[in-house]
N, C-alpha and C positions, 0 to 999 in steps of 0.2 A: 503403500503405503510407509513412510520412514518415519519413527519417532525417536527421543532421546530421550533418556531415564534409562532408570531401576528395570531388569529385564522381568523380576518377579514382579513389581509394582505392575509395570505395561500390561501382563500375560492375563493378570485378574479382568482387566477389561475385554478379554475377549472370551466371546459364546465356547457353551461347551460343543465337542464336538464340530467345529468349525473349521480346521483346517486337514491339509490332504497330506502333505511334508513338511518332516520338523528336520532340520540341520542344523546340529548345534553342535561350536564350536567353541567352549570355552575355555578359559585361561588352563595350563596343562598341569599346574602343579610342579613347575619345574626349578623353582628357587631363582628364575631370573627376569634382568628389567629388562623387557623391549623397546628398543625405537629403531627409527627407518632410517638414521645414519646417526654417528654419533654428536654432530650439533643438531638433530632434532630433536625438539619436543613432543613428536608426533609416537605415539607408543601406550605403554601398558605397563604396569607390574606386576609381575606373577611371584610373588610372595608371599608367602602363609607362615603364620610362625607354628602350626601342629597341622597333621592332617586331619583334624576335626575340624578345623577353620576350614579347608577345602570344601568338605564332604558338606557342610553346612551353608555353602554357596551355591554349591551343584542342585544336591538333592531336592529343596523347594521348588528348583526351575522347573526340573526334572518332573515333579508330581504335576505341576502346572502344565507343561508341556504335555502331557501323557491326557489332560483334562481336553484340552482343546483338538484333541486329536479325534477324527473321524475312525469310524471301525475298521476300515480297510486301510488306515494310512499306517504310515512307518515314521519311525523318525532315526536319523543319524546320527550317531555322539563321536567326535572326532576327536581322537586322542593320540599322543606319541605313544611307541610301542614300551618305552623306557616305562612312562605313566601308567598305563593301561590298566594295573589290577582295581583300583577303586574306581575307575570308571565301569568297567566290567560286573563288580558287584553292585553296583549301587541298578545296571542295568539290568541284571539276571533279577535283581530283588523287585523292579517294578514291571517288568516286562515278560509274559510267557514264553516268545521266541525271540531270541538271541543270535545272531550269525554273524562271525568277523569280520569284514573285509580288509583286506594289507595291502596297504598301497604303497609301492615300491617308489619313492617320489624322487630319488637322485640315484645314478647310475652307480657313482664311486665316492670315497671322502678320502682325496688325495691327501688329505693335511692332517692326517691321524696317522699318530705313532705309537701310542702305549694302550690301545684297546682298538675295539672293533668298531669302524665306522657306522654310524645310525642312518640307515638309509629308509626307515620303514614306518608307518602311522598305522593305526588300526583305526577301521571306521565301525563302531558296531551297531549294525541295523538290525532296530528291534522294533517288536507290534505285537499285539496281543491277536492276531486274528488270521487263522492257516492261509485266508483267502485273501489278505492283504493286495491291493494293489498292485502288477510287478507287467511291464512291458519288455522285452528280450531285448537288450543292448548287447553289441559286440564289440570284440576287440581285435586287431589285426592279427593276421594268419601266421604263426610260426614261422619264420626266414628259412627252416630245412623242411617242414611240413610243405608250405607252396613252393618249394623246389622240387621235392621228389615224390608228392601225392598225383599230381594232376598228368600222369601217364597216359591213360587211355584217350581213344580220340576217337569221336562218328560224326554226323553233318553236323551237330549244334556246336562241335567245339572238343575242347579238353575236358578230363572230367575223373575225379577221385572216387574210390568207393565207401558205400556208406552202409554200414549193415542193417541187414533186414531180417535177420533170427537172434535168438538168444541163444547165449552161451550157458553152460551148468551154474554157472553165480547167478543166472538173472531170469533160470527158468519161470515160464508164462504159470500163472494158476487160472487163466481165463478160458474156460475149453474151446471158445469160441477162436482162439489164435492156434488152435494143435490142428488147422487144417492142412491139406495137402493144393498142390498145382502142380497140373502135367501139362507140358508141351514137346512135343514133335517125339511120343513116346519117351518123355524124360518126365520123373516125378520128384517136385520137392516135397519133402515133409519132413522139417528138423525137428529133432526129439524134445528142443526144448521150447519150442512155438519159435510164432513170428512176432516181430516188435510192433507189427499195425495189422489192421485188421484187413479179410481178404479183399473187401469193396475196395480198399486203400489201395491194395497191391495191385490188383484190377485193373486200375487207374492207371497207376505211374505205367504198369506194360502197355498199357493202350498209347499213352504219350511218350514210349520210347525212353522211357526213363530208368529202365531195371538192366543192368550189366548180366548177361547169360555166361556163364564160362563156356571153355572149348572143351573141357574135360570136366572130369566130377567136381565140385565145388558148390557153395553157395550163390542164392543168386543174391545180386548187391546192388541197392539205390545210386546212381549215378550223379553223382555233386559236382555239378559244373564249374570249372574257375572263374568263368565270365559272369556269373549271378553270385557268386560269395559274396554276404556281407560282412564276412569276417570269422571268427569263431564265438559261440555264445561267452558273454562272460563269465570268467571262473571269479573266485573270492582272493585272487592274485591280482591287482591290478597295476602291471608294471608296465603301461603304454603312456600314461600320463605321469608327466616330472614335472617338478617342484618350480615355483617362479625363478629361482636361481639357474635351473640348468634346462627350463624351457623359452615359450616366447613371449608372455606374459609381460607387460610394464610393471613393476612393484611400487606400489604409491603407499602401500602399509605392513608394517615390519613380520606379520605374523598371516600374510594374505595367502590366498589360497587359489591354484589356476582353476580357470575357468572351466576347463575339460573335465576336472572332476565334479565340478559342481551340475554340468550338463548332463554328465551321465547321471547323476545322482538322481536328478530333477525329470530327465526322459525315463527312467527307470520306474518310475514309483507313481508319477503323476500323466495327466492327460491333458488337453492344452484347455486353458480356463479354468483348473485347478489351483488350490490357493497353498501357495509355500512360503514356512513361517522362519526366520531365523532371529532368533531374542538377542544374538552377542553376535552382530553380524561385521565386524571390523570394516575392514573394506567394500562390504555388498555385493561380495561376488556370488552370492546365492541371489539376488535382486535382479542381476544382470543374466545369470543363467537363465530364470523365473522368466524375461523380459524379452528374451532370444526365440524363447521356444515356446510362448503366448501363453504365459500364465500369470495368477495375480502373486503377489507377496505382499509382505510385512516384516520389515525390518528394525529391530531395535538396535540401541547401543547407547552406553551411558556418557561415551567420550565425544564430546562435540568435535573433536578434529574427525574421528569416523564419520559420525555424524554428514561432514561437508564434504567429506571423500567420497564416500557412498552418492551423494545426492550429486555430486558432478559427473561421475561415472556413469550413472544412472539419465542423465539427463543428455549427456553425449551421443548415447546409443540411439 
C-alpha cells in the first residue's frame, strides 16, 4: 500500500498491533532546505522555528506508531548524530528498550576544513518486549582477521579457533556447564565452565569440529573459512555506504541506501510480515520489503515522493 497524506492522520486508519516493523525517517531538524538538485522542486523544507515545533511534529506520530506495533515488533528511528538528542529523549520516553545503532554512512569528508566531518547517523532500535523478533544478520569479516585467523587446516579446510570455555569475567553459574571431558588420558575441566552443554560439545567432537592442542591448552571450536557468513552484526554498521559513496542511484535528496533498509527488515521480520514507513520519501523501505518477500505500507505527504516510490516499486 502507498498513500499520500499526513502521516498522523493516515496512521489512525491502521489497526492496533498490526505491524511487525516500523522504519521512521522523519526530517532531522537541521534547519536546511533539501532539494534533489539546485534546479529541482523535488525535496522538502527541514526548517523549524523552535525545537518544540519539531517535537510537536514527531511525538504524536511516534505514539501512533507504537500503537500499531505488534508485541514483538521493532521501531527504527533514523536521525543524524548531530540531532540525536531530541529523538533519543522521545524514544526513551515511549519505549522500554532503546539501543542505538551507529551507521558510518561515509568514509571521509574531504571538503571539511574548519570542523570534523560528519560521517555518522544514529538509528535508535526501539521496542517494549525483550523477546522482540530477531534474525541474525552478518557483516563482512575484518580484513586483518580474515587474513590472519584461518591458520589451521584439516581435511575440511582452513579454520580459525572459537572459544569453548569461559574466562573469569564470564564464569558460569550453571552447574551443568562445570563438567569434564577426557580423551587419551587427558582431561579438560575449565574452572570457569564451558560455553556449551556437554551434549553439544560431544556432538562437535564427533563431527571433528573441535581443535585439540598438542600441549597444554583449552579446546577450541573449529570455525571454517569456507563456511563463514561473516561476523555477527554489531551496533556499528560501517559496511553500508551512503547514496553518494555507494552504488544506488539517487532519486530523492535524503534517500537511504537499499542495503541499510534490507538489513533492518531482514533482522526483525520474517517473510510475509508487514513493514511500515510513515514518511517514506524515496520508498526504499518498500523496495527492501518487496525484495525480501514482506508486505509494506508507505505514507508521504509529498506528491513528488509518492510518484517516485510508485515508479521504483513498479520497476522491481
